[in-house]
N, C-alpha and C positions, 0 to 999 in steps of 0.2 A: 540329421542333427541340426537343431535350430541355431542360428547365428545370433550372438549377442551384440546389440548395437553399442557402439562406443560413444561416450559422451565427451565432448571437448572439455578440456581442463583450462581454467584460467591461470593467471600467474601464481595464485595461491595454492594451486593443485586441486581445487574444487571446481565444479561446473560454474561458469560465469553467468551473470544476469539471471538472478532468481526469477523463475517463471511466476511466482506469486506476486512479485513487484512489477515485473516487466509488462504485464497486461496494461494496455493504454489507460483504461479507466482507473485501475488500482494505482498506477504511477501518478496520475493526476490527483487522486484523493490524497495519497501520502505527501506529495509535493505541497498541496494546499495546506494540509495540517501542519507540516513542518514550517512552512512560510509564515503562517499565522501565529504559530507558537503557543496555541492554547486550544482547549476543547471547542468544538464547533457543533452547532445544532444541525440535524439532518436537513432541514429546509435551507439553511445557509450554505451548506455544501452543495446541495442540489442546484440552487440558483447560481452560485458562483461558478460552478463547472458546467452548467447547462445540461444536466442529466435528468433522466426520468426517474420517478420513484423506484420503479422496478430495477433499473440498471444500477442505481446507487445501492439499493438494498442487497442485491445479489453480491455485488463486489465488496460491500462492507462486511457481509457475512463471511466471505472468503478471507478477508484480512483479519477478522476477529478470530476465526478458526486457526489461523497461522500465528496468532498472538501479536500481530503488528499494531492492532488498534484495540481499544476497549470501548465498549458501548454501554452507556448507562441510561436507563429509562427512568425518568422522574415525572413529577407533576408540578406545574405552576398553577396553583388553584385547582381547577378541575381539568386543565388542559395538559395532555401528555407532552413531554419534551424528551427527545432522544439526543443525547450528547455523545459525540465521538471524539476520542482523544488518542493520539499516537502514544504507544507504550515505549518504555526504555528499549525493549527488544526491537520494536519497530524502527526506532532511531538508529540503533546499531546496524540492523539489516539494511536500512536505506543507505547509510554511510558506506557499507560494504558494497552495495549495488553500484553506487557512484564510483567507488574505487575500481571496481571491475569494468565499468563502462569506460572510465578514463584509460585503463590499461589496454583496451582493445581499439580505442579511437586513434586514428592517425594524428600525430602532433606535427604542426608546421612551425 
C-alpha cells in the first residue's frame, strides 16, 4: 500500500507559502509589480530584475495561468508592447503569502 505524503499546514490550516509565488523569479516579479503599483512592460520588468527573455516569459506564463497577473499585448504604432499587471487575485494571494511567511519566521 502506497503511503500518502503529509503536507505541513500553516496557521490558517492550509499549506503555507504558495509554490506558485515562492519561486525566486515569480516572487521577484510580483514584488516588483506590487511595488510599482501599475502595469509594466515586458522589457522594463526584464531590465529591472536582470532576467533573460526566456526566464521572464516562462515565469509570467505560470503567473498568468494561476490568475496572479494579466498580460495584455498591444501595439504602439507598429511596435508590439506586452503589458503585465498584477490582478486583484494576485494581490490577495501575495498578501496571504506574506502573512504565511510572517507566521513561520522567528520574531525577535
